[in-house]
C-alpha positions in Angstrom: 79.3 114.7 104.6 81.8 112.4 106.2 85.4 111.9 105.3 84.8 108.4 103.9 82.2 109.7 101.4 84.5 112.6 100.4 87.4 110.2 100.0 85.3 108.0 97.6 84.4 111.1 95.5 88.0 112.1 95.3 89.0 108.6 94.2 86.3 108.7 91.5 87.5 112.1 90.3 91.0 110.8 90.1 89.9 107.9 87.9 88.2 110.4 85.5 91.4 112.5 85.3 93.5 109.4 84.8 91.4 108.4 81.7 92.0 111.9 80.3 95.7 111.7 81.1 96.0 108.3 79.4 94.2 109.7 76.3 96.8 112.6 76.0 99.7 110.1 76.6 98.4 108.0 73.7 98.2 111.1 71.5 101.8 111.9 72.4 103.1 108.8 70.7 101.5 109.6 67.3 101.9 113.4 67.5 104.0 115.7 65.3 107.0 117.4 66.8 105.3 120.8 66.9 102.5 119.5 69.1 104.8 117.8 71.6 105.3 120.9 73.8 101.5 121.5 74.1 100.8 117.8 74.8 103.5 117.5 77.4 102.2 120.6 79.1 98.7 119.2 79.3 100.0 115.8 80.5 102.0 117.5 83.2 99.0 119.5 84.3 96.7 116.5 84.4 99.3 114.4 86.2 99.6 117.1 88.9 95.8 117.2 89.3 95.6 113.4 89.4 98.2 113.0 92.1 96.6 115.9 94.1 93.2 114.2 94.0 94.7 110.8 94.8 96.7 112.2 97.8 93.7 114.1 99.1 91.5 110.9 98.8 94.1 108.9 100.8 94.3 111.6 103.4 90.5 111.7 103.8 90.4 107.9 104.0 93.0 107.9 106.7 91.0 110.5 108.7 87.8 108.5 108.3 89.6 105.3 109.6 91.0 107.3 112.5 87.6 108.6 113.5 86.0 105.2 113.1 88.7 103.6 115.3 88.1 106.3 117.9 84.4 105.8 117.9 84.8 102.0 118.1 87.1 102.5 121.1 84.6 104.8 122.8 81.8 102.3 122.2 83.9 99.5 123.7 84.8 101.6 126.7 81.1 102.6 127.3 80.0 99.0 127.3 
């Protein structure tokens, strides 16, 4: 599997987590005070996972572009 494909998968996973995160954020507005601590904890956890996935996806995408640029340069030099 190449970096570009892995990057796409990480972006897709981040989107899924973002949907879950938004669901809990919506619940937070209508929640009772005793549930706030639990909800805030879940939101913080999902937010951490979301940004971790997003940053990893960006890193993999950057690596894919770097490799692609290197290959393009090698192809131009060989011609």
